[in-house]
N, CA, C and O atoms as a MOPAC input file, in Angstrom:
PM7 MOZYME 1SCF
protein

 N   -234.59300 1    -7.30400 1    88.18200 1
 C   -235.52100 1    -6.57600 1    87.34900 1
 C   -235.60300 1    -7.18300 1    85.96800 1
 O   -234.66500 1    -7.81900 1    85.48800 1
 N   -236.68500 1    -6.98200 1    85.37200 1
 C   -236.90700 1    -7.46900 1    84.02800 1
 C   -236.28900 1    -6.48900 1    83.02800 1
 O   -236.50700 1    -5.28200 1    83.13200 1
 N   -235.52600 1    -6.99300 1    82.07000 1
 C   -234.85700 1    -6.12400 1    81.10900 1
 C   -235.83800 1    -5.44200 1    80.16700 1
 O   -235.57300 1    -4.33600 1    79.69600 1
 N   -236.94700 1    -6.07300 1    79.89100 1
 C   -237.91800 1    -5.50500 1    78.96100 1
 C   -238.56800 1    -4.24000 1    79.51400 1
 O   -238.84600 1    -3.30900 1    78.75900 1
 N   -238.80900 1    -4.19800 1    80.80800 1
 C   -239.46900 1    -3.03100 1    81.38500 1
 C   -238.49700 1    -1.89000 1    81.67100 1
 O   -238.92100 1    -0.73900 1    81.77400 1
 N   -237.22200 1    -2.18000 1    81.80100 1
 C   -236.27400 1    -1.12500 1    82.14500 1
 C   -235.51300 1    -0.58300 1    80.93800 1
 O   -234.75000 1     0.37100 1    81.09300 1
 N   -235.68000 1    -1.13400 1    79.77500 1
 C   -234.94400 1    -0.65300 1    78.60900 1
 C   -235.51900 1     0.66600 1    78.11900 1
 O   -236.73700 1     0.84900 1    78.13200 1
 N   -234.66500 1     1.58800 1    77.68700 1
 C   -235.16000 1     2.88500 1    77.21200 1
 C   -235.90100 1     2.79500 1    75.88600 1
 O   -236.64400 1     3.71400 1    75.54100 1
 N   -235.72300 1     1.72200 1    75.13900 1
 C   -236.41400 1     1.56300 1    73.86700 1
 C   -237.91300 1     1.35900 1    74.05700 1
 O   -238.70100 1     1.68700 1    73.17000 1
 N   -238.30300 1     0.83100 1    75.18400 1
 C   -239.71400 1     0.54700 1    75.44700 1
 C   -240.46500 1     1.77700 1    75.95200 1
 O   -241.68400 1     1.71800 1    76.11200 1
 N   -239.77000 1     2.89200 1    76.20700 1
 C   -240.43000 1     4.09000 1    76.70700 1
 C   -241.26700 1     4.77500 1    75.63800 1
 O   -242.21800 1     5.48600 1    75.96600 1
 N   -240.93400 1     4.57700 1    74.36700 1
 C   -241.71300 1     5.17300 1    73.29100 1
 C   -243.04700 1     4.44600 1    73.17100 1
 O   -243.09800 1     3.22900 1    72.98900 1
 N   -244.11400 1     5.21300 1    73.27600 1
 C   -245.43800 1     4.60400 1    73.20800 1
 C   -245.94900 1     4.66600 1    71.77900 1
 O   -246.06200 1     5.75700 1    71.22100 1
 N   -246.26000 1     3.52600 1    71.17100 1
 C   -246.72800 1     3.53000 1    69.78900 1
 C   -248.13900 1     4.08700 1    69.63700 1
 O   -248.54400 1     4.39700 1    68.51700 1
 N   -248.89600 1     4.22500 1    70.71000 1
 C   -250.25900 1     4.72000 1    70.62800 1
 C   -250.34400 1     6.18000 1    70.21000 1
 O   -251.35800 1     6.60000 1    69.65300 1
 N   -249.30300 1     6.95900 1    70.46700 1
 C   -249.32700 1     8.37800 1    70.12100 1
 C   -249.36500 1     8.56500 1    68.60600 1
 O   -250.12500 1     9.39800 1    68.11200 1
 N   -248.57300 1     7.82000 1    67.87300 1
 C   -248.58200 1     7.91800 1    66.42400 1
 C   -249.91300 1     7.45000 1    65.84800 1
 O   -250.40700 1     8.01600 1    64.87300 1
 N   -250.48100 1     6.43500 1    66.44500 1
 C   -251.76900 1     5.92600 1    65.97100 1
 C   -252.88200 1     6.93900 1    66.20500 1
 O   -253.79300 1     7.05400 1    65.38500 1
 N   -252.82300 1     7.67400 1    67.31000 1
 C   -253.88100 1     8.64400 1    67.58200 1
 C   -253.83500 1     9.78400 1    66.57600 1
 O   -254.88100 1    10.31700 1    66.20800 1
 N   -252.65200 1    10.16700 1    66.12700 1
 C   -252.56700 1    11.21800 1    65.12300 1
 C   -253.06400 1    10.72400 1    63.77300 1
 O   -253.68300 1    11.48500 1    63.02800 1
 N   -252.81000 1     9.49500 1    63.45500 1
 C   -253.31800 1     8.95200 1    62.20200 1
 C   -254.82800 1     8.76200 1    62.26000 1
 O   -255.49600 1     8.79300 1    61.22700 1
 N   -255.37200 1     8.56600 1    63.45500 1
 C   -256.82000 1     8.44800 1    63.59500 1
 C   -257.50000 1     9.75900 1    63.23000 1
 O   -258.60000 1     9.75300 1    62.67800 1
 N   -256.85500 1    10.89000 1    63.53400 1
 C   -257.42500 1    12.19400 1    63.17100 1
 C   -257.58600 1    12.28100 1    61.66100 1
 O   -258.64400 1    12.67000 1    61.16800 1
 N   -256.54900 1    11.92400 1    60.93400 1
 C   -256.62300 1    11.95600 1    59.47000 1
 C   -257.63800 1    10.94000 1    58.95600 1
 O   -258.36800 1    11.22200 1    58.00600 1
 N   -257.68900 1     9.77400 1    59.56800 1
 C   -258.64100 1     8.75000 1    59.15300 1
 C   -260.08300 1     9.16300 1    59.37600 1
 O   -260.93500 1     8.93500 1    58.51700 1
 N   -260.36300 1     9.76900 1    60.52000 1
 C   -261.72800 1    10.22100 1    60.79900 1
 C   -262.13200 1    11.36000 1    59.87300 1
 O   -263.28800 1    11.43700 1    59.45600 1
 N   -261.19700 1    12.24000 1    59.54800 1
 C   -261.50500 1    13.30800 1    58.60300 1
 C   -261.82800 1    12.74900 1    57.22500 1
 O   -262.78100 1    13.19200 1    56.58400 1
 N   -261.05100 1    11.79000 1    56.77000 1
 C   -261.33900 1    11.16700 1    55.47100 1
 C   -262.65000 1    10.39700 1    55.49100 1
 O   -263.39900 1    10.40800 1    54.51400 1
 N   -262.92500 1     9.73300 1    56.60000 1
 C   -264.17900 1     9.00000 1    56.72000 1
 C   -265.37300 1     9.95200 1    56.64900 1
 O   -266.34300 1     9.67600 1    55.94400 1
 N   -265.30700 1    11.06100 1    57.36900 1
 C   -266.39000 1    12.04900 1    57.31600 1
 C   -266.52900 1    12.61400 1    55.91000 1
 O   -267.64400 1    12.81100 1    55.42800 1
 N   -265.41500 1    12.87600 1    55.25600 1
 C   -265.43100 1    13.41000 1    53.89600 1
 C   -266.12400 1    12.44300 1    52.93300 1
 O   -266.95200 1    12.86000 1    52.12300 1
 N   -265.79100 1    11.17200 1    53.01900 1
 C   -266.40000 1    10.18700 1    52.12500 1
 C   -267.88000 1     9.98400 1    52.43500 1
 O   -268.68600 1     9.81100 1    51.52200 1
 N   -268.24200 1    10.00500 1    53.71900 1
 C   -269.64500 1     9.78300 1    54.08100 1
 C   -270.52300 1    10.91500 1    53.56900 1
 O   -271.53000 1    10.66700 1    52.90500 1
 N   -270.14800 1    12.16900 1    53.87600 1
 C   -271.01500 1    13.24000 1    53.39200 1
 C   -270.90400 1    13.40500 1    51.88300 1
 O   -271.84600 1    13.88400 1    51.25100 1
 N   -269.79300 1    13.02400 1    51.29900 1
 C   -269.68300 1    13.06200 1    49.84200 1
 C   -270.60600 1    12.06600 1    49.17000 1
 O   -271.28100 1    12.39300 1    48.19400 1
 N   -270.63600 1    10.85300 1    49.69300 1
 C   -271.52600 1     9.83600 1    49.12800 1
 C   -272.99200 1    10.19900 1    49.32600 1
 O   -273.80700 1    10.03300 1    48.41800 1
 N   -273.31800 1    10.68800 1    50.49700 1
 C   -274.71500 1    11.04600 1    50.77000 1
 C   -275.17000 1    12.16700 1    49.84800 1
 O   -276.24800 1    12.08800 1    49.25900 1
 N   -274.36300 1    13.20400 1    49.72000 1
 C   -274.78300 1    14.34800 1    48.90900 1
 C   -274.84500 1    14.03500 1    47.42700 1
 O   -275.78300 1    14.44700 1    46.74500 1
 N   -273.87300 1    13.32200 1    46.92800 1
 C   -273.85900 1    13.03700 1    45.49400 1
 C   -274.90900 1    11.98100 1    45.13400 1
 O   -275.52100 1    12.06200 1    44.06900 1
 N   -275.12300 1    11.00300 1    45.99900 1
 C   -276.05800 1     9.92900 1    45.68400 1
 C   -277.52300 1    10.32900 1    45.90300 1
 O   -278.38500 1     9.98200 1    45.09700 1
 N   -277.80200 1    11.04800 1    46.97600 1
 C   -279.19200 1    11.32600 1    47.31200 1
 C   -279.73200 1    12.60200 1    46.69200 1
 O   -280.90300 1    12.66700 1    46.31700 1
 N   -278.90200 1    13.59800 1    46.58300 1
 C   -279.36600 1    14.87200 1    46.03800 1
 C   -278.88400 1    14.94400 1    44.59200 1
 O   -277.73200 1    15.29000 1    44.33100 1
 N   -279.75300 1    14.62300 1    43.67500 1
 C   -279.36800 1    14.52700 1    42.27000 1
 C   -279.05800 1    15.88400 1    41.64700 1
 O   -278.07300 1    16.00900 1    40.91800 1
 N   -279.86700 1    16.89600 1    41.91300 1
 C   -279.70900 1    18.17300 1    41.23000 1
 C   -278.52900 1    18.98700 1    41.72800 1
 O   -277.61600 1    19.28000 1    40.95600 1
 N   -278.52600 1    19.35800 1    42.99200 1
 C   -277.50100 1    20.24100 1    43.52200 1
 C   -276.52200 1    19.54900 1    44.43900 1
 O   -275.86500 1    20.20900 1    45.24400 1
 N   -276.40800 1    18.25900 1    44.34000 1
 C   -275.52300 1    17.51400 1    45.23800 1
 C   -274.06400 1    17.84200 1    45.05000 1
 O   -273.30600 1    17.90800 1    46.01800 1
 N   -273.66500 1    18.04900 1    43.80700 1
 C   -272.25900 1    18.33200 1    43.53900 1
 C   -271.87000 1    19.72000 1    44.04600 1
 O   -270.77100 1    19.90400 1    44.56900 1
 N   -272.75100 1    20.68000 1    43.89700 1
 C   -272.48300 1    22.02500 1    44.38500 1
 C   -272.40400 1    22.03800 1    45.91400 1
 O   -271.51600 1    22.66700 1    46.49000 1
 N   -273.32000 1    21.35200 1    46.55400 1
 C   -273.30300 1    21.26800 1    48.02400 1
 C   -272.07800 1    20.50500 1    48.50700 1
 O   -271.49300 1    20.85100 1    49.53400 1
 N   -271.69000 1    19.47200 1    47.77400 1
 C   -270.48200 1    18.71300 1    48.10700 1
 C   -269.25800 1    19.62100 1    48.05200 1
 O   -268.41700 1    19.58100 1    48.95100 1
 N   -269.15000 1    20.43800 1    47.00900 1
 C   -268.01900 1    21.35300 1    46.88700 1
 C   -267.98400 1    22.36500 1    48.01900 1
 O   -266.91600 1    22.67400 1    48.54800 1
 N   -269.14500 1    22.88100 1    48.39100 1
 C   -269.21600 1    23.83900 1    49.49300 1
 C   -268.79600 1    23.19800 1    50.80900 1
 O   -268.01600 1    23.78600 1    51.55800 1
 N   -269.30100 1    21.99900 1    51.10100 1
 C   -268.95100 1    21.33200 1    52.35300 1
 C   -267.48400 1    20.91100 1    52.39100 1
 O   -266.85700 1    20.94100 1    53.45000 1
 N   -266.94200 1    20.52200 1    51.25100 1
 C   -265.54600 1    20.10700 1    51.27100 1
 C   -264.62200 1    21.30700 1    51.47900 1
 O   -263.57600 1    21.16400 1    52.11200 1
 N   -264.97800 1    22.47500 1    50.96700 1
 C   -264.19200 1    23.68600 1    51.24000 1
 C   -264.30400 1    24.06400 1    52.72200 1
 O   -263.31200 1    24.44100 1    53.34500 1
 N   -265.51000 1    23.96300 1    53.28000 1
 C   -265.68700 1    24.22600 1    54.71300 1
 C   -264.88800 1    23.24800 1    55.56100 1
 O   -264.33000 1    23.63200 1    56.58900 1
 N   -264.82700 1    21.99700 1    55.14300 1
 C   -264.06900 1    20.98200 1    55.86400 1
 C   -262.57200 1    21.30700 1    55.83700 1
 O   -261.88900 1    21.16100 1    56.85100 1
 N   -262.06700 1    21.74000 1    54.69700 1
 C   -260.65400 1    22.10900 1    54.58400 1
 C   -260.34800 1    23.31300 1    55.47000 1
 O   -259.33600 1    23.32800 1    56.17100 1
 N   -261.21700 1    24.31900 1    55.44000 1
 C   -261.01600 1    25.50500 1    56.28400 1
 C   -261.04300 1    25.13200 1    57.75800 1
 O   -260.24600 1    25.64000 1    58.54600 1
 N   -261.96800 1    24.23900 1    58.13300 1
 C   -262.03100 1    23.76800 1    59.51500 1
 C   -260.73400 1    23.07200 1    59.93100 1
 O   -260.22100 1    23.31500 1    61.02300 1
 N   -260.20400 1    22.21000 1    59.06100 1
 C   -258.96400 1    21.49200 1    59.37700 1
 C   -257.78600 1    22.45400 1    59.52600 1
 O   -256.96600 1    22.29100 1    60.43000 1
 N   -257.69600 1    23.44200 1    58.65800 1
 C   -256.58800 1    24.40100 1    58.73300 1
 C   -256.71100 1    25.25300 1    59.99700 1
 O   -255.71200 1    25.49400 1    60.67400 1
 N   -257.91300 1    25.70800 1    60.32100 1
 C   -258.10700 1    26.49800 1    61.54000 1
 C   -257.81500 1    25.67300 1    62.79100 1
 O   -257.23000 1    26.18100 1    63.74800 1
 N   -258.21600 1    24.41600 1    62.78600 1
 C   -257.93000 1    23.53600 1    63.91600 1
 C   -256.43200 1    23.29600 1    64.04500 1
 O   -255.91300 1    23.20000 1    65.15700 1
 N   -255.73600 1    23.20100 1    62.92300 1
 C   -254.28100 1    23.04100 1    62.95600 1
 C   -253.61300 1    24.25400 1    63.57900 1
 O   -252.64200 1    24.11500 1    64.32300 1
 N   -254.12300 1    25.44200 1    63.28200 1
 C   -253.54800 1    26.65500 1    63.86200 1
 C   -253.81200 1    26.71900 1    65.36100 1
 O   -252.91900 1    27.06400 1    66.13600 1
 N   -255.02900 1    26.38900 1    65.77200 1
 C   -255.39200 1    26.48500 1    67.18500 1
 C   -254.67800 1    25.42900 1    68.02200 1
 O   -254.13700 1    25.74300 1    69.08200 1
 N   -254.67300 1    24.18200 1    67.55600 1
 C   -254.07500 1    23.09500 1    68.34200 1
 C   -252.58000 1    22.94000 1    68.10600 1
 O   -251.89700 1    22.24400 1    68.85700 1
 N   -252.07100 1    23.58800 1    67.06500 1
 C   -250.65200 1    23.50700 1    66.68600 1
 C   -250.20900 1    22.06800 1    66.42800 1
 O   -249.14400 1    21.63200 1    66.86700 1
 N   -251.05300 1    21.35400 1    65.70700 1
 C   -250.73200 1    19.98100 1    65.30600 1
 C   -250.73900 1    19.91600 1    63.79300 1
 O   -251.71300 1    20.30100 1    63.14600 1
 N   -249.64300 1    19.42700 1    63.23700 1
 C   -249.50400 1    19.34800 1    61.78800 1
 C   -250.45100 1    18.35000 1    61.16100 1
 O   -250.77900 1    18.48100 1    59.98200 1
 N   -250.89800 1    17.36700 1    61.90300 1
 C   -251.75000 1    16.33400 1    61.32600 1
 C   -253.07500 1    16.92900 1    60.84800 1
 O   -253.64200 1    16.44600 1    59.86800 1
 N   -253.57400 1    17.96000 1    61.51500 1
 C   -254.79800 1    18.62000 1    61.06800 1
 C   -254.57200 1    19.32700 1    59.74000 1
 O   -255.41400 1    19.26300 1    58.84500 1
 N   -253.45000 1    19.99300 1    59.61600 1
 C   -253.13500 1    20.67400 1    58.35300 1
 C   -252.94800 1    19.66900 1    57.22600 1
 O   -253.44100 1    19.86800 1    56.11600 1
 N   -252.23400 1    18.58900 1    57.51800 1
 C   -251.99800 1    17.57500 1    56.48900 1
 C   -253.29200 1    16.88700 1    56.06300 1
 O   -253.47100 1    16.58000 1    54.88500 1
 N   -254.19200 1    16.64200 1    57.01300 1
 C   -255.46500 1    16.03100 1    56.61000 1
 C   -256.31100 1    17.02000 1    55.81700 1
 O   -257.06500 1    16.61100 1    54.93300 1
 N   -256.19900 1    18.31700 1    56.11700 1
 C   -256.88700 1    19.31900 1    55.30800 1
 C   -256.36600 1    19.36400 1    53.88700 1
 O   -257.14100 1    19.48600 1    52.93800 1
 N   -255.04100 1    19.26400 1    53.73800 1
 C   -254.44700 1    19.24200 1    52.39600 1
 C   -254.85900 1    17.97600 1    51.65200 1
 O   -255.13600 1    18.01800 1    50.45300 1
 N   -254.89700 1    16.86100 1    52.35800 1
 C   -255.31400 1    15.60200 1    51.74100 1
 C   -256.76800 1    15.67600 1    51.27700 1
 O   -257.09100 1    15.21400 1    50.18200 1
 N   -257.63700 1    16.24800 1    52.09000 1
 C   -259.03500 1    16.40900 1    51.70700 1
 C   -259.15300 1    17.37100 1    50.53300 1
 O   -259.97700 1    17.16700 1    49.64100 1
 N   -258.33300 1    18.41900 1    50.52800 1
 C   -258.35500 1    19.36700 1    49.41200 1
 C   -257.97000 1    18.69500 1    48.10600 1
 O   -258.61200 1    18.91900 1    47.08000 1
 N   -256.93700 1    17.87900 1    48.13300 1
 C   -256.49000 1    17.17900 1    46.92100 1
 C   -257.55000 1    16.19000 1    46.44000 1
 O   -257.88000 1    16.15800 1    45.25400 1
 N   -258.07800 1    15.38700 1    47.35500 1
 C   -259.07200 1    14.38900 1    46.97200 1
 C   -260.37100 1    15.05800 1    46.53300 1
 O   -260.99000 1    14.63100 1    45.55800 1
 N   -260.78900 1    16.10400 1    47.24800 1
 C   -262.02600 1    16.79400 1    46.89600 1
 C   -261.93800 1    17.50100 1    45.55800 1
 O   -262.88400 1    17.45900 1    44.77200 1
 N   -260.81100 1    18.15300 1    45.28800 1
 C   -260.65400 1    18.83100 1    44.01100 1
 C   -260.65200 1    17.83400 1    42.86200 1
 O   -261.27600 1    18.07600 1    41.82900 1
 N   -259.95500 1    16.71600 1    43.03600 1
 C   -259.92700 1    15.72200 1    41.96100 1
 C   -261.29500 1    15.05600 1    41.77600 1
 O   -261.65300 1    14.68100 1    40.66000 1
 N   -262.05600 1    14.91000 1    42.86100 1
 C   -263.40200 1    14.35900 1    42.74400 1
 C   -264.31500 1    15.30200 1    41.97700 1
 O   -265.06200 1    14.88000 1    41.09400 1
 N   -264.24800 1    16.59100 1    42.32500 1
 C   -265.08900 1    17.57000 1    41.61800 1
 C   -264.67700 1    17.69100 1    40.14700 1
 O   -265.52800 1    17.82000 1    39.26800 1
 N   -263.37900 1    17.64700 1    39.89200 1
 C   -262.90500 1    17.71500 1    38.50600 1
 C   -263.34800 1    16.46700 1    37.72300 1
 O   -263.64000 1    16.55600 1    36.53100 1
 N   -263.39700 1    15.34400 1    38.37100 1
 C   -263.85200 1    14.12200 1    37.71400 1
 C   -265.32600 1    14.14300 1    37.38400 1
 O   -265.74600 1    13.61600 1    36.35400 1
 N   -266.12800 1    14.76000 1    38.26800 1
 C   -267.56500 1    14.86200 1    38.00400 1
 C   -267.86000 1    15.87800 1    36.91400 1
 O   -268.82000 1    15.70900 1    36.16200 1
 N   -267.06700 1    16.91500 1    36.81500 1
 C   -267.30100 1    17.94900 1    35.80400 1
 C   -267.02500 1    17.41100 1    34.40500 1
 O   -267.72900 1    17.76700 1    33.46000 1
 N   -266.02700 1    16.57200 1    34.25800 1
 C   -265.69300 1    15.97800 1    32.95800 1
 C   -266.84500 1    15.16400 1    32.52200 1
 O   -266.80400 1    14.56000 1    31.45100 1

């Protein structure tokens, strides 16, 4: 037998960790896309709509974390909350 296929160290699949990071990455990507579209295209009320959508996005992530019982959804919601709040605070200044 081949030692590489029978070793217990090879049983850990690295794809599982990557799939959880993809959830956070896709959430950030969606956040940046709708943030850029709203702030760039809608001059008057873009910032207000951006704030509303980012709060909805955070609530969605937290609710999904509760339903699926995966911490990565909660952590991506917190990350979006931090980035969104600092973005809105930067625009207000």
